[in-house]
Every structure is written in structure tokens, then in C-alpha cells.
PQR file with spaces between the fields and no chain letter, atoms N, CA, C, O and H, PARSE charges and radii, in Angstrom:
ATOM       1  N    MET     1       1.006   -1.307    0.019 -0.4000 1.5000
ATOM       2  CA   MET     1       0.037    0.145   -0.120 -0.0000 2.0000
ATOM       3  C    MET     1       0.926    1.297   -0.150  0.5500 1.7000
ATOM       4  O    MET     1       0.573    2.356   -0.667 -0.5500 1.4000
ATOM       5  N    SER     2       2.198    1.110    0.448 -0.4000 1.5000
ATOM       6  CA   SER     2       2.917    2.350    0.677 -0.0000 2.0000
ATOM       7  C    SER     2       3.216    2.411   -0.766  0.5500 1.7000
ATOM       8  O    SER     2       3.252    3.603   -1.069 -0.5500 1.4000
ATOM       9  H    SER     2       2.486    0.249    0.869  0.4000 1.0000
ATOM      10  N    GLU     3       3.444    1.673   -1.784 -0.4000 1.5000
ATOM      11  CA   GLU     3       3.775    2.111   -3.189 -0.0000 2.0000
ATOM      12  C    GLU     3       2.885    2.726   -3.901  0.5500 1.7000
ATOM      13  O    GLU     3       3.072    3.417   -4.903 -0.5500 1.4000
ATOM      14  H    GLU     3       3.415    0.705   -1.537  0.4000 1.0000
ATOM      15  N    HIS     4       1.803    2.440   -3.316 -0.4000 1.5000
ATOM      16  CA   HIS     4       0.602    3.621   -4.162 -0.0000 2.0000
ATOM      17  C    HIS     4       0.775    4.871   -3.542  0.5500 1.7000
ATOM      18  O    HIS     4       0.197    5.831   -4.051 -0.5500 1.4000
ATOM      19  H    HIS     4       1.650    1.879   -2.503  0.4000 1.0000
ATOM      20  N    PHE     5       1.529    5.053   -2.442 -0.4000 1.5000
ATOM      21  CA   PHE     5       2.153    6.558   -2.075 -0.0000 2.0000
ATOM      22  C    PHE     5       2.950    7.266   -2.976  0.5500 1.7000
ATOM      23  O    PHE     5       3.067    8.484   -3.105 -0.5500 1.4000
ATOM      24  H    PHE     5       1.999    4.273   -2.029  0.4000 1.0000
ATOM      25  N    ASP     6       3.514    6.299   -3.617 -0.4000 1.5000
ATOM      26  CA   ASP     6       4.427    6.932   -4.528 -0.0000 2.0000
ATOM      27  C    ASP     6       3.878    7.067   -5.665  0.5500 1.7000
ATOM      28  O    ASP     6       4.428    7.929   -6.351 -0.5500 1.4000
ATOM      29  H    ASP     6       3.419    5.309   -3.512  0.4000 1.0000
ATOM      30  N    ASP     7       3.027    6.567   -6.128 -0.4000 1.5000
ATOM      31  CA   ASP     7       2.234    6.980   -7.237 -0.0000 2.0000
ATOM      32  C    ASP     7       1.961    8.489   -7.448  0.5500 1.7000
ATOM      33  O    ASP     7       2.094    9.154   -8.476 -0.5500 1.4000
ATOM      34  H    ASP     7       2.580    5.867   -5.571  0.4000 1.0000
ATOM      35  N    HIS     8       1.540    8.865   -6.200 -0.4000 1.5000
ATOM      36  CA   HIS     8       1.275   10.648   -5.721 -0.0000 2.0000
ATOM      37  C    HIS     8       2.054   11.373   -6.348  0.5500 1.7000
ATOM      38  O    HIS     8       1.844   12.256   -7.180 -0.5500 1.4000
ATOM      39  H    HIS     8       1.432    8.324   -5.365  0.4000 1.0000
ATOM      40  N    ARG     9       3.248   10.844   -5.785 -0.4000 1.5000
ATOM      41  CA   ARG     9       4.514   11.796   -6.299 -0.0000 2.0000
ATOM      42  C    ARG     9       4.710   11.863   -7.749  0.5500 1.7000
ATOM      43  O    ARG     9       5.033   12.879   -8.365 -0.5500 1.4000
ATOM      44  H    ARG     9       3.419   10.127   -5.110  0.4000 1.0000
ATOM      45  N    GLY    10       4.475   10.628   -8.278 -0.4000 1.5000
ATOM      46  CA   GLY    10       4.536   10.691   -9.918 -0.0000 2.0000
ATOM      47  C    GLY    10       3.609   11.780  -10.579  0.5500 1.7000
ATOM      48  O    GLY    10       3.965   12.586  -11.439 -0.5500 1.4000
ATOM      49  H    GLY    10       4.213    9.803   -7.778  0.4000 1.0000
ATOM      50  N    LYS    11       2.339   11.659  -10.017 -0.4000 1.5000
ATOM      51  CA   LYS    11       1.455   12.415  -10.503 -0.0000 2.0000
ATOM      52  C    LYS    11       1.674   13.937  -10.530  0.5500 1.7000
ATOM      53  O    LYS    11       1.202   14.777  -11.297 -0.5500 1.4000
ATOM      54  H    LYS    11       2.049   11.004   -9.319  0.4000 1.0000
ATOM      55  N    ARG    12       2.497   14.066   -9.514 -0.4000 1.5000
ATOM      56  CA   ARG    12       2.768   15.748   -9.600 -0.0000 2.0000
ATOM      57  C    ARG    12       3.647   16.086  -10.882  0.5500 1.7000
ATOM      58  O    ARG    12       3.677   17.083  -11.605 -0.5500 1.4000
ATOM      59  H    ARG    12       2.881   13.384   -8.891  0.4000 1.0000
ATOM      60  N    ARG    13       4.292   14.990  -10.895 -0.4000 1.5000
ATOM      61  CA   ARG    13       5.642   15.267  -12.155 -0.0000 2.0000
ATOM      62  C    ARG    13       4.649   15.161  -13.394  0.5500 1.7000
ATOM      63  O    ARG    13       5.001   15.636  -14.474 -0.5500 1.4000
ATOM      64  H    ARG    13       4.267   14.181  -10.307  0.4000 1.0000
ATOM      65  N    ARG    14       3.238   14.455  -13.228 -0.4000 1.5000
ATOM      66  CA   ARG    14       2.528   14.399  -15.143 -0.0000 2.0000
ATOM      67  C    ARG    14       1.913   15.807  -14.796  0.5500 1.7000
ATOM      68  O    ARG    14       1.426   16.198  -15.857 -0.5500 1.4000
ATOM      69  H    ARG    14       2.953   14.069  -12.351  0.4000 1.0000
ATOM      70  N    SER    15       1.674   16.876  -13.700 -0.4000 1.5000
ATOM      71  CA   SER    15       1.238   18.352  -13.829 -0.0000 2.0000
ATOM      72  C    SER    15       2.162   18.947  -14.998  0.5500 1.7000
ATOM      73  O    SER    15       1.763   19.562  -15.987 -0.5500 1.4000
ATOM      74  H    SER    15       2.070   16.558  -12.838  0.4000 1.0000
ATOM      75  N    GLY    16       3.506   18.620  -14.660 -0.4000 1.5000
ATOM      76  CA   GLY    16       4.215   19.598  -15.631 -0.0000 2.0000
ATOM      77  C    GLY    16       4.190   19.073  -16.974  0.5500 1.7000
ATOM      78  O    GLY    16       4.453   19.758  -17.962 -0.5500 1.4000
ATOM      79  H    GLY    16       3.830   18.120  -13.857  0.4000 1.0000
ATOM      80  N    LYS    17       3.794   17.560  -17.014 -0.4000 1.5000
ATOM      81  CA   LYS    17       3.489   17.253  -19.218 -0.0000 2.0000
ATOM      82  C    LYS    17       1.984   18.263  -19.109  0.5500 1.7000
ATOM      83  O    LYS    17       1.707   19.036  -20.025 -0.5500 1.4000
ATOM      84  H    LYS    17       3.579   17.004  -16.211  0.4000 1.0000
ATOM      85  N    GLN    18       1.296   18.155  -18.152 -0.4000 1.5000
ATOM      86  CA   GLN    18       0.032   18.695  -18.671 -0.0000 2.0000
ATOM      87  C    GLN    18       0.170   20.491  -19.442  0.5500 1.7000
ATOM      88  O    GLN    18      -0.530   21.044  -20.291 -0.5500 1.4000
ATOM      89  H    GLN    18       1.522   17.527  -17.407  0.4000 1.0000
ATOM      90  N    ARG    19       1.122   20.863  -18.840 -0.4000 1.5000
ATOM      91  CA   ARG    19       1.326   22.349  -19.049 -0.0000 2.0000
ATOM      92  C    ARG    19       1.938   22.261  -20.679  0.5500 1.7000
ATOM      93  O    ARG    19       1.746   23.195  -21.457 -0.5500 1.4000
ATOM      94  H    ARG    19       1.690   20.413  -18.150  0.4000 1.0000
ATOM      95  N    PHE    20       2.521   21.301  -20.991 -0.4000 1.5000
ATOM      96  CA   PHE    20       2.966   20.912  -22.186 -0.0000 2.0000
ATOM      97  C    PHE    20       1.586   21.145  -23.118  0.5500 1.7000
ATOM      98  O    PHE    20       1.604   21.719  -24.206 -0.5500 1.4000
ATOM      99  H    PHE    20       2.677   20.542  -20.359  0.4000 1.0000
ATOM     100  N    GLY    21       0.507   20.641  -22.541 -0.4000 1.5000
ATOM     101  CA   GLY    21      -0.509   20.403  -23.464 -0.0000 2.0000
ATOM     102  C    GLY    21      -1.079   21.680  -23.771  0.5500 1.7000
ATOM     103  O    GLY    21      -1.977   21.648  -24.613 -0.5500 1.4000
ATOM     104  H    GLY    21       0.492   20.174  -21.657  0.4000 1.0000
ATOM     105  N    THR    22      -0.758   22.863  -23.265 -0.4000 1.5000
ATOM     106  CA   THR    22      -1.197   24.241  -23.527 -0.0000 2.0000
ATOM     107  C    THR    22      -0.624   24.736  -25.067  0.5500 1.7000
ATOM     108  O    THR    22      -1.035   25.665  -25.761 -0.5500 1.4000
ATOM     109  H    THR    22      -0.029   22.889  -22.581  0.4000 1.0000
ATOM     110  N    ILE    23       0.573   23.678  -25.358 -0.4000 1.5000
ATOM     111  CA   ILE    23       1.190   24.046  -26.342 -0.0000 2.0000
ATOM     112  C    ILE    23       0.663   23.465  -27.288  0.5500 1.7000
ATOM     113  O    ILE    23       0.523   24.138  -28.309 -0.5500 1.4000
ATOM     114  H    ILE    23       0.907   22.923  -24.794  0.4000 1.0000
ATOM     115  N    PHE    24       0.153   21.942  -27.304 -0.4000 1.5000
ATOM     116  CA   PHE    24      -0.555   21.288  -28.271 -0.0000 2.0000
ATOM     117  C    PHE    24      -1.802   21.842  -28.789  0.5500 1.7000
ATOM     118  O    PHE    24      -2.332   21.585  -29.870 -0.5500 1.4000
ATOM     119  H    PHE    24       0.267   21.396  -26.474  0.4000 1.0000
ATOM     120  N    ARG    25      -2.296   22.829  -27.651 -0.4000 1.5000
ATOM     121  CA   ARG    25      -3.756   23.450  -27.996 -0.0000 2.0000
ATOM     122  C    ARG    25      -3.706   24.325  -28.960  0.5500 1.7000
ATOM     123  O    ARG    25      -4.762   24.650  -29.503 -0.5500 1.4000
ATOM     124  H    ARG    25      -1.865   23.038  -26.773  0.4000 1.0000
ATOM     125  N    PRO    26      -2.547   24.857  -29.352 -0.5600 1.5000
ATOM     126  CA   PRO    26      -2.567   25.961  -30.537  0.2800 2.0000
ATOM     127  C    PRO    26      -2.191   25.204  -31.787  0.5500 1.7000
ATOM     128  O    PRO    26      -2.390   25.634  -32.923 -0.5500 1.4000
ATOM     129  N    ALA    27      -1.585   23.945  -31.467 -0.4000 1.5000
ATOM     130  CA   ALA    27      -1.266   23.493  -32.975 -0.0000 2.0000
ATOM     131  C    ALA    27      -2.433   23.271  -33.963  0.5500 1.7000
ATOM     132  O    ALA    27      -2.279   23.335  -35.183 -0.5500 1.4000
ATOM     133  H    ALA    27      -1.424   23.597  -30.544  0.4000 1.0000
ATOM     134  N    PRO    28      -3.469   23.039  -33.429 -0.5600 1.5000
ATOM     135  CA   PRO    28      -4.697   22.605  -34.567  0.2800 2.0000
ATOM     136  C    PRO    28      -5.061   24.186  -35.167  0.5500 1.7000
ATOM     137  O    PRO    28      -5.758   24.365  -36.166 -0.5500 1.4000
ATOM     138  N    PHE    29      -4.403   25.362  -34.296 -0.4000 1.5000
ATOM     139  CA   PHE    29      -4.907   26.549  -34.686 -0.0000 2.0000
ATOM     140  C    PHE    29      -3.971   26.714  -35.942  0.5500 1.7000
ATOM     141  O    PHE    29      -4.329   27.236  -36.998 -0.5500 1.4000
ATOM     142  H    PHE    29      -3.837   25.216  -33.484  0.4000 1.0000
ATOM     143  N    LEU    30      -2.685   26.181  -35.677 -0.4000 1.5000
ATOM     144  CA   LEU    30      -1.886   26.419  -37.078 -0.0000 2.0000
ATOM     145  C    LEU    30      -2.502   26.531  -38.432  0.5500 1.7000
ATOM     146  O    LEU    30      -2.195   27.536  -39.072 -0.5500 1.4000
ATOM     147  H    LEU    30      -2.394   25.756  -34.819  0.4000 1.0000
ATOM     148  N    PRO    31      -3.232   25.765  -38.922 -0.5600 1.5000
ATOM     149  CA   PRO    31      -4.312   25.610  -39.963  0.2800 2.0000
ATOM     150  C    PRO    31      -4.902   27.044  -40.228  0.5500 1.7000
ATOM     151  O    PRO    31      -4.878   27.701  -41.269 -0.5500 1.4000
ATOM     152  N    ASP    32      -5.535   27.403  -38.780 -0.4000 1.5000
ATOM     153  CA   ASP    32      -6.412   28.476  -39.198 -0.0000 2.0000
ATOM     154  C    ASP    32      -5.778   29.758  -38.971  0.5500 1.7000
ATOM     155  O    ASP    32      -6.440   30.787  -38.836 -0.5500 1.4000
ATOM     156  H    ASP    32      -5.555   26.869  -37.935  0.4000 1.0000
ATOM     157  N    GLN    33      -4.257   29.719  -38.917 -0.4000 1.5000
ATOM     158  CA   GLN    33      -3.361   30.605  -39.084 -0.0000 2.0000
ATOM     159  C    GLN    33      -3.417   31.208  -40.736  0.5500 1.7000
ATOM     160  O    GLN    33      -3.303   32.416  -40.948 -0.5500 1.4000
ATOM     161  H    GLN    33      -3.720   28.883  -39.027  0.4000 1.0000
ATOM     162  N    GLU    34      -3.573   30.390  -41.653 -0.4000 1.5000
ATOM     163  CA   GLU    34      -3.364   30.719  -43.033 -0.0000 2.0000
ATOM     164  C    GLU    34      -4.773   31.603  -43.462  0.5500 1.7000
ATOM     165  O    GLU    34      -4.858   32.457  -44.345 -0.5500 1.4000
ATOM     166  H    GLU    34      -3.665   29.410  -41.481  0.4000 1.0000
ATOM     167  N    ARG    35      -5.724   31.171  -42.650 -0.4000 1.5000
ATOM     168  CA   ARG    35      -7.274   31.741  -42.605 -0.0000 2.0000
ATOM     169  C    ARG    35      -7.099   33.313  -42.480  0.5500 1.7000
ATOM     170  O    ARG    35      -7.399   34.259  -43.208 -0.5500 1.4000
ATOM     171  H    ARG    35      -5.655   30.477  -41.932  0.4000 1.0000
ATOM     172  N    SER    36      -6.457   33.179  -41.196 -0.4000 1.5000
ATOM     173  CA   SER    36      -6.404   34.890  -40.298 -0.0000 2.0000
ATOM     174  C    SER    36      -5.265   34.812  -39.336  0.5500 1.7000
ATOM     175  O    SER    36      -5.436   34.285  -38.236 -0.5500 1.4000
ATOM     176  H    SER    36      -6.213   32.410  -40.605  0.4000 1.0000
ATOM     177  N    PRO    37      -4.154   35.290  -39.680 -0.5600 1.5000
ATOM     178  CA   PRO    37      -3.132   34.949  -39.051  0.2800 2.0000
ATOM     179  C    PRO    37      -3.224   36.340  -37.679  0.5500 1.7000
ATOM     180  O    PRO    37      -2.794   36.435  -36.530 -0.5500 1.4000
ATOM     181  N    SER    38      -3.893   37.077  -38.449 -0.4000 1.5000
ATOM     182  CA   SER    38      -4.110   38.184  -37.441 -0.0000 2.0000
ATOM     183  C    SER    38      -5.101   37.763  -36.304  0.5500 1.7000
ATOM     184  O    SER    38      -5.203   38.510  -35.331 -0.5500 1.4000
ATOM     185  H    SER    38      -4.243   36.999  -39.383  0.4000 1.0000
ATOM     186  N    ARG    39      -5.876   36.548  -36.372 -0.4000 1.5000
ATOM     187  CA   ARG    39      -6.645   36.170  -35.183 -0.0000 2.0000
ATOM     188  C    ARG    39      -6.090   35.161  -34.332  0.5500 1.7000
ATOM     189  O    ARG    39      -6.317   35.113  -33.123 -0.5500 1.4000
ATOM     190  H    ARG    39      -5.793   35.941  -37.163  0.4000 1.0000
ATOM     191  N    ASP    40      -5.244   34.222  -35.058 -0.4000 1.5000
ATOM     192  CA   ASP    40      -4.528   33.469  -34.391 -0.0000 2.0000
ATOM     193  C    ASP    40      -3.189   33.967  -33.297  0.5500 1.7000
ATOM     194  O    ASP    40      -2.782   33.369  -32.301 -0.5500 1.4000
ATOM     195  H    ASP    40      -5.059   34.262  -36.040  0.4000 1.0000
ATOM     196  N    ASP    41      -2.675   35.345  -33.926 -0.4000 1.5000
ATOM     197  CA   ASP    41      -1.728   36.064  -33.430 -0.0000 2.0000
ATOM     198  C    ASP    41      -2.123   36.250  -31.707  0.5500 1.7000
ATOM     199  O    ASP    41      -1.249   36.218  -30.841 -0.5500 1.4000
ATOM     200  H    ASP    41      -3.006   35.831  -34.735  0.4000 1.0000
ATOM     201  N    ILE    42      -3.623   36.449  -31.402 -0.4000 1.5000
ATOM     202  CA   ILE    42      -4.285   37.080  -30.018 -0.0000 2.0000
ATOM     203  C    ILE    42      -4.590   35.741  -29.221  0.5500 1.7000
ATOM     204  O    ILE    42      -4.429   35.834  -28.004 -0.5500 1.4000
ATOM     205  H    ILE    42      -4.333   36.474  -32.105  0.4000 1.0000
ATOM     206  N    PRO    43      -4.988   34.556  -29.695 -0.5600 1.5000
ATOM     207  CA   PRO    43      -5.156   33.418  -29.166  0.2800 2.0000
ATOM     208  C    PRO    43      -3.823   32.654  -28.696  0.5500 1.7000
ATOM     209  O    PRO    43      -3.852   31.766  -27.844 -0.5500 1.4000
ATOM     210  N    LEU    44      -2.763   33.048  -29.274 -0.4000 1.5000
ATOM     211  CA   LEU    44      -1.441   32.301  -29.448 -0.0000 2.0000
ATOM     212  C    LEU    44      -0.483   32.822  -28.434  0.5500 1.7000
ATOM     213  O    LEU    44       0.381   32.050  -28.018 -0.5500 1.4000
ATOM     214  H    LEU    44      -2.739   33.770  -29.966  0.4000 1.0000
ATOM     215  N    PRO    45      -0.536   34.052  -27.987 -0.5600 1.5000
ATOM     216  CA   PRO    45       0.111   34.467  -26.440  0.2800 2.0000
ATOM     217  C    PRO    45      -0.096   34.184  -25.441  0.5500 1.7000
ATOM     218  O    PRO    45       0.790   33.756  -24.702 -0.5500 1.4000
ATOM     219  N    PRO    46      -1.441   34.335  -25.039 -0.5600 1.5000
ATOM     220  CA   PRO    46      -2.210   33.861  -23.866  0.2800 2.0000
ATOM     221  C    PRO    46      -2.025   32.527  -23.630  0.5500 1.7000
ATOM     222  O    PRO    46      -2.046   32.217  -22.439 -0.5500 1.4000
ATOM     223  N    ASP    47      -1.827   31.533  -24.524 -0.4000 1.5000
ATOM     224  CA   ASP    47      -1.442   30.180  -24.714 -0.0000 2.0000
ATOM     225  C    ASP    47      -0.270   29.847  -24.092  0.5500 1.7000
ATOM     226  O    ASP    47      -0.139   28.993  -23.215 -0.5500 1.4000
ATOM     227  H    ASP    47      -1.809   31.785  -25.492  0.4000 1.0000
ATOM     228  N    PHE    48       0.982   30.877  -24.795 -0.4000 1.5000
ATOM     229  CA   PHE    48       2.200   30.674  -24.212 -0.0000 2.0000
ATOM     230  C    PHE    48       2.513   30.981  -22.896  0.5500 1.7000
ATOM     231  O    PHE    48       3.229   30.333  -22.133 -0.5500 1.4000
ATOM     232  H    PHE    48       0.875   31.571  -25.507  0.4000 1.0000
ATOM     233  N    ILE    49       1.800   32.234  -22.647 -0.4000 1.5000
ATOM     234  CA   ILE    49       2.262   32.554  -21.214 -0.0000 2.0000
ATOM     235  C    ILE    49       1.771   31.475  -20.082  0.5500 1.7000
ATOM     236  O    ILE    49       2.043   31.634  -18.892 -0.5500 1.4000
ATOM     237  H    ILE    49       1.218   32.761  -23.267  0.4000 1.0000
ATOM     238  N    ILE    50       1.040   30.389  -20.565 -0.4000 1.5000
ATOM     239  CA   ILE    50       0.721   29.457  -19.350 -0.0000 2.0000
ATOM     240  C    ILE    50       1.979   28.732  -19.421  0.5500 1.7000
ATOM     241  O    ILE    50       2.473   28.437  -18.333 -0.5500 1.4000
ATOM     242  H    ILE    50       0.819   30.260  -21.532  0.4000 1.0000
ATOM     243  N    PHE    51       2.707   28.323  -20.654 -0.4000 1.5000
ATOM     244  CA   PHE    51       3.746   27.309  -20.740 -0.0000 2.0000
ATOM     245  C    PHE    51       4.915   28.017  -19.550  0.5500 1.7000
ATOM     246  O    PHE    51       5.111   27.507  -18.447 -0.5500 1.4000
ATOM     247  H    PHE    51       2.306   28.563  -21.537  0.4000 1.0000
ATOM     248  N    PRO    52       5.474   29.028  -19.948 -0.5600 1.5000
ATOM     249  CA   PRO    52       6.327   29.472  -18.935  0.2800 2.0000
ATOM     250  C    PRO    52       5.970   29.445  -17.630  0.5500 1.7000
ATOM     251  O    PRO    52       6.819   28.926  -16.905 -0.5500 1.4000
ATOM     252  N    ARG    53       5.038   29.816  -17.122 -0.4000 1.5000
ATOM     253  CA   ARG    53       4.558   30.030  -16.172 -0.0000 2.0000
ATOM     254  C    ARG    53       4.712   28.634  -15.030  0.5500 1.7000
ATOM     255  O    ARG    53       4.224   28.703  -13.902 -0.5500 1.4000
ATOM     256  H    ARG    53       4.348   30.237  -17.711  0.4000 1.0000
């Protein structure tokens, strides 16, 4: 059962991986950039702010 507690620590490390997910979110917006680069410029900055945080 004590091994289960160790898993909790690993979950904390997973949180860091979730932050990378924010970078993947704008990935689908890449194709939209060709349609309107000005519009993609606005949602991209806020997404990147979460990554360095």
C-alpha cells in the first residue's frame, strides 16, 4: 500500500506534462493561421504565457 503513495509523487510530475498540453492546443490553430494570421496572433500569446508559468 505504501507503494501507492509513491504514485502520488509521480502524479505531481504529470502536472508538468499537462502544461505542455497548452502548447499542443494551439497546434490545431496553425491551419487557421493561414485563414486569418491576425486572429491566431491573439489566442497564441495567452496560451504561451501558461507554458513559461
